[in-house]
C-alpha positions in Angstrom: 115.5 -16.0 31.9 116.2 -13.1 29.8 112.5 -12.4 30.2 112.7 -12.5 33.8 115.6 -10.1 33.8 113.9 -7.6 31.7 110.7 -7.5 33.8 112.8 -7.2 37.0 114.5 -4.2 35.5 111.5 -2.6 34.6 110.1 -2.8 38.0 113.1 -1.3 39.9 112.6 1.8 37.5 108.8 1.9 38.6 109.7 1.8 42.3 112.5 4.3 41.6 110.1 6.7 39.8 107.6 6.1 42.4 109.6 7.0 45.3 110.7 10.3 43.3 107.3 11.3 42.6 106.5 10.9 46.7 109.6 12.9 47.9 109.6 15.9 44.9 107.9 19.3 45.3 105.8 21.0 42.3 106.2 24.7 41.7 103.2 26.9 40.5 104.5 30.3 39.2 103.3 33.7 40.4 102.6 32.6 43.9 105.9 34.4 45.3 108.7 32.6 47.0 107.7 29.6 48.4 103.9 30.1 47.8 103.5 28.0 44.6 105.3 25.0 45.9 103.3 21.7 46.6 104.3 17.6 46.6 104.3 16.6 43.2 101.8 13.7 44.4 99.2 16.1 45.2 98.9 16.4 41.3 98.1 13.0 41.0 95.5 12.7 44.2 93.9 16.1 44.0 94.0 17.4 40.4 90.6 19.3 40.8 92.1 20.8 43.9 94.8 22.6 42.4 93.0 23.7 39.5 90.4 25.5 41.6 93.0 26.9 43.9 94.8 28.5 40.8 91.6 29.8 39.8 91.0 31.2 43.0 94.5 32.9 43.1 94.1 34.4 40.0 90.9 36.1 40.6 91.9 37.1 44.4 93.9 40.1 45.5 97.6 39.8 46.4 98.9 40.8 49.6 95.8 40.1 51.5 93.7 43.1 49.9 90.2 42.5 49.7 88.4 44.7 47.1 84.9 45.4 46.9 83.4 43.9 43.4 80.8 46.5 42.8 83.7 49.1 42.5 84.4 50.1 39.0 88.4 50.3 37.9 88.3 54.4 38.1 86.8 54.0 41.7 89.5 51.4 42.7 92.1 53.3 41.2 91.1 56.6 43.3 90.8 54.3 46.4 94.4 53.2 45.9 95.8 56.7 45.6 94.0 57.4 49.0 95.8 54.9 50.3 99.1 55.4 48.8 102.1 57.1 50.9 103.1 60.6 50.5 106.5 60.8 49.1 109.0 62.9 50.9 111.3 65.0 49.2 114.3 67.2 50.0 113.9 71.1 49.1 116.1 74.3 49.4 114.7 77.6 49.7 116.1 80.0 47.4 115.7 83.9 47.4 115.9 86.0 44.4 118.1 89.1 44.6 119.0 91.5 41.7 121.5 90.5 39.5 123.4 92.6 36.8 122.9 90.9 33.2 125.3 91.2 30.8 125.1 90.3 27.5 128.6 89.5 25.5 129.0 90.3 21.8 131.7 89.5 19.4 132.6 91.8 16.3 135.3 94.5 15.6 136.0 98.2 15.2 135.3 100.1 12.3 135.6 103.6 11.5 132.6 106.1 12.3 132.8 107.3 9.0 135.0 106.9 5.8 134.6 110.2 3.6 136.2 110.8 0.3 137.0 114.6 -0.4 136.2 115.6 -4.0 136.6 118.5 -6.2 133.6 120.1 -7.0 134.8 121.4 -10.0 137.4 120.8 -13.2 140.8 121.7 -13.0 144.2 120.5 -12.6 146.0 119.8 -9.1 148.3 122.5 -7.9 149.3 121.6 -4.6 148.4 118.5 -2.3 148.6 119.7 1.5 148.5 116.6 3.4 150.0 113.1 3.4 149.1 109.7 4.5 148.1 109.3 8.1 148.2 113.2 8.6 145.3 113.9 11.5 143.4 116.5 10.0 140.5 118.6 11.6 137.2 119.9 9.7 137.9 122.9 7.6 141.9 122.2 7.1 143.1 122.8 3.6 143.9 119.4 1.7 144.2 120.1 -2.1 144.2 123.4 -4.3 143.2 123.6 -8.0 144.7 126.0 -10.7 142.4 128.9 -10.5 143.0 129.9 -14.2 140.1 132.4 -15.2 138.1 132.4 -12.0 139.9 135.1 -10.1 139.3 137.1 -13.5 136.0 136.3 -13.3 135.5 137.5 -10.0 137.1 140.8 -11.2 134.7 141.2 -13.9 131.6 140.3 -11.9 132.9 143.2 -9.2 133.2 145.6 -12.2 129.7 144.4 -13.4 128.3 145.7 -10.3 129.9 148.9 -10.0 128.2 149.9 -13.3 125.2 148.5 -12.0 125.2 150.6 -9.0 126.1 153.5 -11.2 123.4 153.2 -13.5 120.9 153.1 -10.7 122.3 156.5 -9.3 121.7 158.0 -12.8 118.1 156.4 -13.2 117.2 157.4 -9.6 118.3 161.1 -10.2 116.6 161.3 -13.5 113.5 160.2 -11.8 114.0 162.6 -8.9 114.4 165.7 -11.7 111.3 164.6 -13.7 109.2 164.6 -10.0 110.4 168.0 -9.4 109.5 169.4 -12.7 106.2 167.6 -12.3 105.4 169.6 -9.0 106.1 172.8 -10.7 104.1 171.9 -13.9 106.9 172.0 -16.2 106.5 168.4 -17.0 103.4 166.2 -17.4 102.6 163.8 -15.0 102.8 160.6 -17.6 106.2 161.8 -18.2 107.6 159.9 -15.0 106.4 156.4 -16.4 109.4 155.6 -18.7 111.9 156.9 -15.9 110.3 154.9 -13.4 110.6 151.9 -15.5 114.3 152.8 -16.2 114.9 153.1 -12.4 113.5 149.8 -11.6 115.6 148.0 -14.4 118.7 149.4 -13.2 118.0 148.1 -9.9 117.5 144.6 -11.4 120.6 145.1 -13.2 122.5 145.4 -9.4 121.1 142.2 -8.3 121.8 140.5 -11.2 125.6 141.6 -11.0 125.5 140.7 -7.4 124.5 137.2 -8.6 127.4 137.0 -11.0 129.8 138.1 -7.8 128.8 134.9 -6.0 128.8 132.7 -8.6 132.1 133.5 -9.5 133.4 133.8 -6.1 131.9 130.3 -5.0 133.7 128.9 -8.5 136.7 130.3 -7.2 136.3 128.8 -3.7 135.7 125.5 -5.0 139.4 125.4 -5.9 140.4 124.9 -2.4 139.0 121.3 -1.5 138.8 121.3 2.5 138.2 118.5 5.2 134.5 118.1 6.1 135.4 115.7 9.1 137.9 115.2 11.7 139.8 112.2 10.8 143.3 110.6 9.5 144.0 110.7 6.1 144.3 107.7 4.1 144.7 106.5 0.7 143.8 107.5 -2.2 145.2 110.9 -2.5 145.7 112.9 -5.3 148.9 114.2 -6.8 150.0 117.4 -8.2 149.1 118.0 -11.8 146.1 115.6 -11.9 143.3 116.4 -13.8 140.2 117.0 -11.9 136.9 116.0 -13.8 133.8 115.4 -11.5 131.5 115.0 -14.7 133.8 111.9 -15.5 133.9 110.7 -11.8 137.8 111.5 -11.5 138.1 114.2 -8.6 139.1 112.2 -5.5 141.7 114.7 -3.4 142.0 112.6 -0.3 140.1 109.9 1.9 139.6 110.8 5.6 138.5 108.0 8.1 136.9 109.4 11.1 138.1 107.3 14.2 136.8 109.6 17.0 134.4 108.2 18.0 135.0 104.9 16.9 132.3 102.3 16.2 131.9 98.7 17.3 130.4 96.4 15.0 129.0 93.1 16.2 125.9 90.7 16.6 123.3 89.8 19.2 122.0 86.3 19.4 118.7 85.9 18.3 118.2 84.5 22.2 119.4 87.9 23.7 117.7 90.4 21.5 115.0 91.3 23.9 117.7 92.8 26.2 119.6 94.4 23.9 118.5 98.3 23.4 119.6 101.6 22.2 121.2 103.9 24.8 122.3 101.2 26.8 126.3 101.3 28.6 128.8 98.8 27.1 132.5 98.3 27.6 134.4 97.1 24.8 137.9 95.4 24.8 140.0 94.9 21.9 142.3 92.0 20.9 145.3 94.6 21.6 143.8 95.2 25.5 142.5 98.5 24.9 138.9 99.1 26.7 136.7 101.8 25.9 133.5 103.0 27.0 130.5 103.8 25.3 126.8 103.3 24.3 124.4 101.2 22.0 123.8 103.4 19.1 122.3 100.8 16.8 120.3 97.6 16.8 118.9 95.8 13.8 115.2 94.9 13.5 116.0 92.3 11.2 118.0 89.5 11.5 120.9 88.0 9.1 119.3 85.2 7.0 122.5 83.0 7.5 123.6 83.5 11.3 120.1 84.6 12.4 121.8 87.2 14.6 120.8 90.9 14.9 123.6 93.4 13.9 124.3 95.9 16.2 126.7 98.9 16.9 128.4 100.5 20.0 129.7 104.2 19.4 132.9 105.0 21.7 135.1 108.1 22.5 138.6 107.2 20.9 140.8 110.4 22.1 144.2 110.4 20.2 142.6 108.1 17.5 144.4 105.0 19.7 142.3 102.3 18.7 142.1 101.8 14.9 139.6 100.3 12.9 139.4 96.6 12.0 140.3 95.3 15.5 138.9 92.0 16.6 136.9 93.0 20.2 134.5 91.8 22.4 131.8 93.9 24.1 129.8 93.6 27.3 126.4 95.3 27.1 125.0 96.0 30.6 121.5 95.5 30.0 120.3 96.2 33.6 119.3 94.0 36.9 117.0 90.8 36.7 115.7 88.7 39.9 117.6 85.7 39.9 118.6 82.8 41.5 121.5 80.9 41.9 120.8 77.1 41.3 122.5 73.9 41.2 122.7 72.5 38.1 121.4 69.1 39.1 117.8 70.4 40.0 117.3 71.6 36.3 115.0 69.1 34.5 112.6 69.0 31.4 108.7 68.8 31.3 107.0 66.2 29.1 107.1 69.0 26.1 110.9 69.7 26.7 110.8 72.9 28.4 113.6 73.5 30.7 112.7 74.3 34.5 112.7 73.1 38.0 110.4 71.5 40.1 109.4 73.1 43.2 106.8 72.9 46.5 104.1 75.3 46.8 102.6 76.5 50.4 100.1 73.6 50.0 102.7 70.6 49.3 101.9 70.4 45.7 104.7 70.1 43.2 104.6 72.7 40.8 107.0 73.0 37.5 108.2 76.4 36.8 109.9 77.2 33.2 113.4 79.1 33.9 115.5 80.8 31.5 119.6 80.7 32.0 121.2 84.1 32.0 124.7 83.0 33.1 126.4 79.9 33.4 128.8 80.0 36.5 131.1 77.8 38.5 129.0 77.8 41.1 125.9 76.6 39.2 122.9 78.4 36.9 121.7 81.9 37.3 118.1 81.7 35.9 114.9 83.9 36.1 111.3 83.0 35.9 111.0 81.9 39.4 109.2 83.5 42.3 111.2 85.6 44.7 111.2 83.0 47.1 110.7 79.3 46.2 111.3 75.9 47.7 113.1 74.1 44.8 113.2 70.1 45.2 116.7 69.2 45.3 116.5 65.4 46.1 113.6 63.4 44.5 112.7 65.7 41.9 112.4 62.8 39.3 110.1 61.0 41.3 107.4 63.4 41.5 105.2 65.3 39.0 103.5 68.5 39.2 100.2 68.1 41.2 101.4 65.5 43.7 101.3 65.9 46.9 104.9 65.8 49.0 106.1 66.1 52.2 108.8 68.6 51.8 111.8 68.2 54.0 114.6 71.2 54.2 118.1 69.9 52.9 120.4 69.7 55.5 123.2 71.3 53.2 122.8 74.5 52.4 123.1 75.8 48.5 124.4 79.5 48.3 121.6 81.3 46.6 123.0 84.6 46.1 123.9 85.9 42.7 127.4 87.0 41.9 128.4 90.7 42.6 128.5 91.4 38.8 127.4 88.9 36.2 130.1 89.5 33.6 129.6 86.8 30.8 126.1 85.9 30.4 125.6 82.8 28.3 125.4 83.3 24.9 123.6 81.1 22.2 
């Protein structure tokens, strides 16, 4: 009885499994939705057909395409490209206009010159004629030294000159008398030789006496120390009674700082060094709000080893010395104009080598990549140079095409302003 029960249960299971196989489906992958579904029973009855069908599907092109087996792989790819539909992209036409280019610099003001007025001879300071902060002009008296015996030396030299002139007069008279005697025969011709030598020596003595006067006068003049430039007196300043000894390095009378003209010292980024030239107009605004106009007078040919920037200077008129040295300031150098377009930032892209540029469409509907240089970052977009004067820039779809592709250019419905700003103040700085 137990064996009968077991056989009966097994028979029921076989019947159920058979019914399941008859009603189920087999799904073969890689055939697309619904195309790989077949009745499971067909795997039992037509095993060879399935295998042959799979092999055929693996070797036949999908989508009903027919491929000539005699074509090479390259020929098949070329044929596929010729049948590829042309992609449509949106373009906007941008026309270049002259845009002022300004290069901003940061730096500080500094004096045009700082000159230490020093004594040129030894002596004691007799008077100090200036005080700190005093404005002086070239030639103004700063300090005087005690003349001591220098005035006496001038008087002595003058007396020596007078004596030399008297000796010349006497020697000239003796020579002239001798010449008269020679003409009358009262003196021999060779008697004038000694008198001529005496006359020449007397004249040389005059020249020597004159040189002595010049030296004594110059030495006396060195007791007066005057300003060699216009400026403002600063420390250090000598005090009355101080001993001046130029040979020992002790000779400072006063220090003069020249503030008119004043100089702005800044640094040009290496990305803008091609724009900075001497003679360009510039505007400098200090941290105190003062604005001065000037010109670029110096641009270094060697970059700073640490900052990789190029030192530059701008010289400006500073009437009344109203701007002191050492103020933090910002300069804007007007480097001229350049044809530029205002592009939306979204159209900027990189090529395979990492160069920034834009993709555009040329007259033959080919995609072209143009490298660009950003000269100003504005709220409306980016001002760039490097594009043709008139160019159709791809504004939508640029990331789906590459240079050389043929596309269908469609003008964008929304216009983008391509006019540059009236004055580009604040060019991008690296």
